[in-house]
C-alpha positions, 0 to 999 in steps of 0.5 A: 454547481454541478458535484458528484460523491465517491467513496474510498474502498480498501486501503491496501491488499486484505483491508476489510469491505464492510465500511464500503457497504455503508458508503454505498447504502447510506453514502449517497455515492457515486463511485468506490476508489479501492487502493490494494497495492501498498509500496511493497505489494507487488513484491507479495504478488510477484511471489505468487506469480512465481508459484502460479503464472496466472496469478500476480493480482490482489486476490481480495478483489473477487470476493469483495465484489462478490459481495458488493456488486450487487449492492453497487448494482442497486445503487449505480455505483461504479467501482475503481481499482488498481487490484490488478497488480502484476496482472490486471487481465487475470484480475479481470478474468477472475472477476469475470468468471466469478460472476458468470457463477453467480449469475452476476454482469458487468462491463469490466475495463481493464488497463495495462500498460505499466508494465516497463520490465523490459525498459530496465532490461535494455542493457544502454540505459542507467535507470539510476536508484532514486536515492543512491543514485546507483546505476540498475546495472548491479541487479539488472539480472536479477530484476523480476517485476518493474511498474510504472506509476500511471496517471488517471487519463487511461482510467478516465477513457475507461469510464467515459467508454462506459465501464462499470468496473475498472480494473489497473496495475500500478497507478498513482494511488490517488489517480483512482480518485482523481479520474472519476472526478476528471470523468463526472465534472468534466475537467482536462487533463493536460490543460494549465487552466485546470490544473488547481481543480486537478490539485483539489482532486489529487488531494481528495485522492490523498485523503481517501486512498488510506481507507479508514486512516483518512476517518479516524483509524490509526489516529496518533494524537497522544491523549486524543486517540482514545475520543475517536468513537467505535472504530469497530464499525468505521466509516470510511471517509467520503468526499464530495467535489464540486466542479469548481474543485471544492470538497467536502469529506464526510462518511457515512452516518450511523458509522464509527470513527471521526471526521475533523479538522485534526484526522483530516490534516494527519492524513494529509501529511501523510507519506508527504516529503515536500508539500510544496511539491507533491509530485503525481503523474497528472499535477503537481500539488502544492499545499501551502495554501489548503484551507481545512474548515471543520464544519462540524459532524464529520465534516470537513471542507477542504480548498485552497490547493494549487496545482502545477504542470507534472514533469516529464517522467514517471516513476517507477517501482522495481523488485530484484531478488535480494536473497533469502532470510530466516528468523527465529523468535527465542524467549527468556525469562527472570532471573538473568533473562537478559544476560541469557539472551546476550548469552544465546546470541553469542552461542549463534553466532559462534556457530554461524562462523564455525560451520561457515554459514554464508550470510551478510547479517544477523539482526537483532531486536527485542520485541517489547523494548525496541523492535517498534522504534528501533535506535529511538527507543529508550533501553532500561539502565543496564543495571535494570535490564537483568530486572526485566520479567522477560526479554523476547530476542528476534534474530534474523539471518540474511543470505544469499543462499537459500540452503544456508536460510533453511539451515538456521533454525536447526541451530536452536533447538539443541539449547531448549535443554543445554542451553540458559535455563528458563527458556521460554521456547522458540517460534519460527524456526522454519520461518523462511522466505525469499527476499525481494528487494526494491528499487525505485526509478524513473522512466520517460513518460513519452515511452510508457504512455504510448503503450497503455491500453484499456480494454472493455470486457464483459457485458453491462449490469 
């Protein structure tokens, strides 16, 4: 029975590329699929684009491909990624320019059409927030980007046309992996007879989309995570997928990390709200019948996924200007470190009120005590708080006015000599940034897909 092998690329913008080389050299893969866009990455890319309109893409794709494309060429490996972010054309042109400077060639396909900002600017539609139901009118004038999650179809089109590298904007993460399966195995999108196979392919993508997290990285089992070997040389997960949809999850020989029942099932449930209805643009996955068989030696067999027809709407992630923030971290040492922190906070709050600094919130947390788990973190008893050796206090001001954020740091330095004793110093006095709020909503897929385009650039290697 026909099969193909695909390896995980990056799991986020800035992830390590070295494990990809191991998958290419020793993993016998035909494809690498690389996910550069975490949920909030578009906000980072929007700030890049504000500074320079030619940016707006994940810039790590250029050095990554400069290092790995010669290796991919030798092994006949094709590359799919969503590093285009808000500017897929810009990403492709940057790669081509870098290749030309090094004498490299590649046929690159660019997928565009996920940008739906003009639709959200349409005053005749509500586009309610997915979680609150609020209409978009309240933020419409502040919207700066809006991108729909495309599915696998345009990537399949690009691969069928002979693209060696495919660069997209916002697509569903797992679609990066599902598309090569559809291309290589002859599956059909929008075919009820292939829904279970598509569900298997979607599951494979979900297991591989987070790079090392699918092969023992970030493994959270208490008392067991210590047994994951050689994370310094972790191997990213690889899937061999057969024509009937069954798959084997593994990694390249001689790499660190671990692929077993526990590491795979942890990734399976990552970011899953309803395991019986995991929605994607291509198929609705029901995980209820999935079977994971641990075959040993970093091999887990995957079967049993079931698929339903996708819906008529696509998810959109939009971003809007949401004011500014400034933050300062202030340390206090024993004795009475806790009380010193409380007095310092009271002083800052008094100054904010006295100077009439406009702000929506002053958020306070204590790194080392509750910054990881927030209100769920058990705090020391009141009589023990002042026995702490040191207390670090992070204060974050959220304000609609940039000038207020820029002035926040000036409230602190004088207390180095005129505030509580034995302060450990300040960090972040000039740490000011613009805030982008996220607006998730839905849009009719027929309106989006009608504008999706695939363009081929460059020469065949």
